[in-house]
C-alpha positions as CSV (number, residue, x, y, z in Angstrom):
1,M,90.6,-62.5,51.8
2,L,88.8,-60.3,49.1
3,N,85.1,-61.1,49.1
4,S,82.3,-58.8,48.2
5,H,81.9,-57.4,51.7
6,V,85.6,-56.4,51.9
7,I,85.5,-54.9,48.4
8,N,82.5,-52.8,49.5
9,L,84.6,-51.4,52.3
10,L,87.4,-50.2,50.1
11,R,87.8,-46.9,48.4
12,C,90.2,-45.5,45.9
13,P,93.1,-43.7,47.6
14,V,93.4,-41.3,44.7
15,C,89.8,-40.1,44.2
16,N,87.9,-41.8,47.0
17,G,85.7,-43.6,44.5
18,E,84.2,-47.1,45.1
19,M,86.3,-50.1,44.1
20,E,85.3,-53.0,41.9
21,L,87.0,-56.2,41.0
22,T,88.3,-56.7,37.5
23,A,88.3,-60.0,35.6
24,R,92.1,-59.9,35.8
25,K,92.0,-59.9,39.6
26,G,92.7,-56.3,40.1
27,L,90.7,-53.4,41.5
28,F,89.5,-50.3,39.7
29,C,87.4,-47.3,40.4
30,P,85.0,-45.3,38.1
31,Q,87.8,-42.8,37.4
32,G,90.0,-45.5,36.0
33,H,92.5,-45.9,38.8
34,T,93.6,-49.5,39.0
35,F,95.5,-51.6,41.7
36,D,96.8,-55.1,41.1
37,I,96.2,-57.9,43.5
38,S,99.5,-59.8,44.0
39,K,99.8,-63.5,43.6
40,Y,100.0,-63.7,47.4
41,G,96.7,-61.9,47.7
42,Y,97.8,-58.5,49.0
43,I,97.1,-55.1,47.3
44,N,99.6,-52.3,46.9
45,M,97.5,-49.1,47.2
46,L,100.4,-46.8,48.0
47,L,100.5,-43.8,45.6
48,R,104.3,-43.4,45.7
49,A,107.2,-45.5,46.8
50,A,108.1,-45.1,50.5
51,K,111.4,-45.6,52.1
52,T,111.4,-47.3,55.5
53,K,113.9,-48.8,57.9
54,Y,111.5,-51.6,58.6
55,D,113.0,-54.5,56.6
56,R,112.5,-58.3,56.1
57,T,114.9,-59.2,58.9
58,L,112.9,-57.1,61.4
59,F,109.6,-58.5,60.4
60,R,110.8,-62.1,60.4
61,A,112.2,-61.7,63.9
62,R,109.0,-60.2,65.1
63,K,107.0,-63.0,63.5
64,Q,109.1,-65.6,65.2
65,L,108.9,-64.0,68.7
66,I,105.1,-63.8,68.4
67,A,104.9,-67.4,67.1
68,D,106.9,-68.4,70.2
69,G,104.3,-66.9,72.4
70,K,106.4,-64.0,73.8
71,L,103.5,-61.5,73.1
72,E,100.7,-63.7,74.2
73,P,99.9,-61.8,77.4
74,L,99.5,-58.6,75.3
75,I,97.2,-60.4,72.8
76,E,95.1,-61.9,75.7
77,A,94.8,-58.5,77.4
78,I,93.7,-56.7,74.2
79,A,91.1,-59.4,73.4
80,F,89.5,-59.3,76.9
81,G,89.7,-55.5,76.9
82,M,87.8,-55.3,73.6
83,M,85.2,-57.8,74.9
84,N,84.7,-55.8,78.1
85,H,83.9,-52.6,76.1
86,M,82.2,-54.0,73.0
87,P,78.5,-53.3,72.3
88,D,76.4,-56.4,72.6
89,H,75.4,-56.4,68.9
90,L,79.0,-56.8,67.9
91,Q,79.4,-59.8,70.3
92,Y,76.3,-61.9,70.0
93,S,74.3,-61.1,66.9
94,R,74.8,-63.4,64.0
95,A,72.5,-61.4,61.7
96,S,74.4,-58.2,61.4
97,A,77.4,-57.6,59.1
98,P,80.8,-59.0,60.1
99,N,82.9,-57.1,62.6
100,M,85.6,-55.0,60.9
101,L,89.0,-55.2,62.6
102,L,91.7,-52.9,61.2
103,D,95.3,-53.1,62.2
104,A,96.8,-49.7,61.3
105,G,100.6,-50.3,61.0
106,C,100.3,-54.1,61.1
107,G,103.8,-55.0,60.1
108,E,104.0,-58.6,59.1
109,G,100.4,-59.2,60.4
110,S,101.1,-61.7,63.2
111,L,99.3,-59.7,66.0
112,L,96.2,-59.2,63.8
113,I,96.1,-62.8,62.8
114,Q,96.4,-64.0,66.4
115,L,93.8,-61.5,67.7
116,Q,91.3,-62.2,64.9
117,K,91.4,-65.9,65.8
118,K,91.0,-65.3,69.5
119,L,88.1,-62.9,69.0
120,G,86.4,-65.4,66.7
121,S,86.6,-68.0,69.4
122,M,85.2,-65.6,72.1
123,T,82.2,-64.3,70.2
124,R,79.4,-65.6,68.0
125,H,80.3,-63.1,65.4
126,E,82.4,-63.2,62.2
127,W,85.5,-61.1,62.1
128,I,87.1,-59.5,59.0
129,G,90.7,-58.5,59.5
130,V,92.4,-55.8,57.4
131,G,96.0,-54.9,57.9
132,L,97.7,-51.8,56.5
133,D,101.3,-50.9,56.5
134,I,103.6,-48.7,54.5
135,A,106.3,-51.4,54.4
136,K,105.8,-53.8,51.5
137,E,108.2,-56.4,53.1
138,G,105.9,-56.6,56.1
139,I,102.7,-56.9,54.0
140,L,104.2,-59.6,51.8
141,L,105.1,-61.7,54.8
142,A,101.6,-61.1,56.3
143,A,99.8,-62.2,53.1
144,K,101.9,-65.4,53.0
145,Q,100.9,-66.1,56.6
146,S,97.1,-65.9,56.2
147,S,94.4,-65.8,53.6
148,D,91.7,-65.0,56.2
149,S,92.7,-61.3,56.3
150,L,93.2,-58.7,53.7
151,F,96.6,-56.9,53.7
152,C,97.4,-53.7,51.9
153,V,100.5,-51.6,51.3
154,A,99.0,-48.2,52.2
155,D,99.5,-44.8,53.7
156,L,97.6,-44.1,57.0
157,A,97.2,-40.6,55.8
158,R,95.1,-41.8,52.8
159,T,93.6,-45.0,54.1
160,P,91.9,-46.9,51.3
161,L,88.7,-47.6,53.3
162,K,85.4,-45.9,53.4
163,S,84.3,-43.6,56.1
164,H,82.5,-45.1,59.2
165,A,83.3,-48.6,58.0
166,V,85.5,-49.9,60.8
167,D,84.3,-51.2,64.2
168,H,87.7,-51.6,65.8
169,I,91.1,-50.0,65.0
170,L,94.3,-51.5,66.4
171,N,97.4,-49.3,66.6
172,I,100.1,-51.3,68.3
173,L,103.6,-49.7,68.8
174,S,103.0,-47.8,65.6
175,P,102.5,-44.2,64.5
176,S,98.9,-42.9,64.4
177,N,96.7,-40.7,62.2
178,Y,93.9,-39.8,64.6
179,E,92.0,-37.7,62.0
180,E,91.8,-40.8,59.7
181,F,90.9,-43.0,62.6
182,D,88.0,-40.7,63.5
183,R,86.8,-40.8,59.9
184,L,87.0,-44.6,59.6
185,L,85.3,-45.5,62.9
186,T,81.6,-46.4,63.1
187,D,79.7,-44.3,65.7
188,D,80.1,-47.0,68.4
189,G,83.6,-48.1,67.1
190,M,86.7,-48.2,69.3
191,V,90.4,-47.5,68.9
192,I,92.8,-49.7,70.8
193,K,96.3,-48.1,71.0
194,V,99.3,-49.8,72.5
195,I,102.4,-47.8,73.5
196,P,105.5,-48.8,75.4
197,G,105.3,-48.5,79.2
198,S,108.1,-46.9,81.1
199,G,109.8,-50.3,81.7
200,Y,109.5,-51.6,78.1
201,L,112.7,-53.4,77.1
202,Q,114.4,-51.5,79.9
203,E,117.4,-53.9,79.9
204,L,118.1,-53.1,76.2
205,R,117.5,-49.4,76.7
206,S,119.9,-49.2,79.6
207,R,122.7,-50.9,77.7
208,F,122.1,-49.2,74.3
209,Y,121.5,-45.7,75.7
210,E,123.4,-45.6,79.0
211,H,123.9,-42.1,80.5
212,T,121.8,-40.5,77.7
213,A,118.3,-39.0,77.6
214,Q,117.0,-42.0,75.7
215,E,117.8,-44.3,78.6
216,D,114.5,-43.4,80.3
217,Y,111.1,-43.4,78.5
218,D,108.1,-41.3,79.4
219,N,104.8,-41.9,77.6
220,K,102.7,-39.1,79.2
221,R,102.6,-36.8,76.1
222,T,101.4,-39.8,74.0
223,I,98.6,-40.6,76.4
224,Q,97.6,-36.9,76.6
225,H,97.6,-36.7,72.8
226,F,95.3,-39.7,72.5
227,A,92.9,-38.3,75.2
228,R,92.6,-35.1,73.2
229,H,91.2,-37.0,70.2
230,F,89.1,-39.7,71.8
231,H,87.1,-40.5,74.9
232,M,89.4,-42.5,77.0
233,I,87.2,-45.3,78.3
234,C,89.9,-47.4,79.8
235,E,93.6,-47.7,80.4
236,E,95.4,-50.9,81.1
237,K,99.0,-51.9,81.9
238,V,100.4,-55.2,80.9
239,S,103.9,-56.0,82.3
240,Y,105.8,-59.2,82.5
241,T,109.4,-60.5,82.5
242,L,110.6,-63.4,80.4
243,Q,113.9,-65.4,80.3
244,L,115.1,-65.4,76.7
245,D,117.9,-67.6,75.2
246,A,120.6,-66.2,72.9
247,E,118.5,-67.0,69.7
248,E,115.4,-65.3,71.1
249,M,117.5,-62.3,72.2
250,A,118.8,-62.0,68.7
251,H,115.2,-62.0,67.4
252,L,114.3,-59.3,69.9
253,V,117.3,-57.1,68.9
254,H,116.5,-57.4,65.2
255,M,112.8,-56.6,65.9
256,T,113.1,-53.4,67.9
257,P,114.0,-50.0,66.5
258,L,115.9,-49.5,69.8
259,S,118.8,-51.2,68.1
260,W,118.9,-48.8,65.1
261,G,122.2,-46.9,65.1
262,I,123.7,-49.1,67.8
263,T,127.1,-50.6,67.1
264,E,127.4,-54.3,66.3
265,H,129.6,-54.8,69.4
266,K,126.8,-53.4,71.7
267,Q,124.2,-55.5,70.0
268,K,126.2,-58.7,70.5
269,E,126.8,-57.8,74.1
270,V,123.1,-57.8,74.9
271,L,122.7,-61.3,73.6
272,K,124.1,-62.4,76.9
273,Q,121.2,-60.7,78.6
274,Q,118.6,-63.3,79.7
275,S,115.9,-61.4,81.6
276,I,113.7,-59.0,79.5
277,T,110.8,-56.8,80.6
278,F,107.8,-56.4,78.3
279,D,105.8,-53.4,79.5
280,Y,102.8,-52.1,77.6
281,H,100.2,-49.3,78.2
282,I,96.9,-50.0,76.4
283,M,94.4,-47.2,75.8
284,Y,90.8,-47.8,74.7
285,G,89.0,-44.9,73.1
286,K,85.6,-44.0,71.5
287,K,84.8,-41.1,69.2
288,K,84.3,-37.8,70.9
289,N,81.0,-37.3,69.1
290,S,79.7,-40.8,69.9
291,N,76.8,-41.5,72.3
292,F,79.1,-43.7,74.4
293,K,78.8,-42.9,78.2
294,I,82.1,-43.0,80.2
């Protein structure tokens, strides 16, 4: 989706200038920097090629698990958590500008697409979704899934969005750039960061990393780091166990970086595993200099 409102939110990642739409369906700024819009509707605004281990197989596996509803409890929790801490004017007013929902590190876009739909059904307000990721394979798959959101290949260190333009930033199991998040947020905006809980995929972790330091996971430092940058207005844990068949287990193994560097033999062994724990820690934060009262 690339309407006038979305274009007005964009800025050039080279010079920070405002972007305009060309007759050839590209974007340009006053300094002459141009960015093509692909035939699938996404924009590559990355200044240099980036190598990443996140590939098409991983993103397709993630898309399938989400389509099968395996992350629905997490999506539900985020939607209700956002509603509980959202200013009234972002929920009920039809007159104000659309709510801007940024997924920073969106991968193939499935979580953003699902959450955008859910929030649209829960509020009277229009939601604009923007997904950014450094992995082109993920953004390509995202753009093919939905034309209701804008997807960009972009670096979170040079986000191609104007300052104070974003109402909500999602950051789900993905690296963060808190300085950029602070720049992007409106004064009453909110960051929703999801990190693994201590039991996240513990069945895979115990088999892949048995008797090593990686067998156990501790998220305390990540939580403390978030709290140093934002007012922590709420923390929530979402934990559930699902029974997966061999095909679903294969999708899970392909989806998670926990399998990187693990031998093919070990990966095949875990396909026999049926019970899997999904354990998430959700943090909701406001800008330190906002007027929000904890």
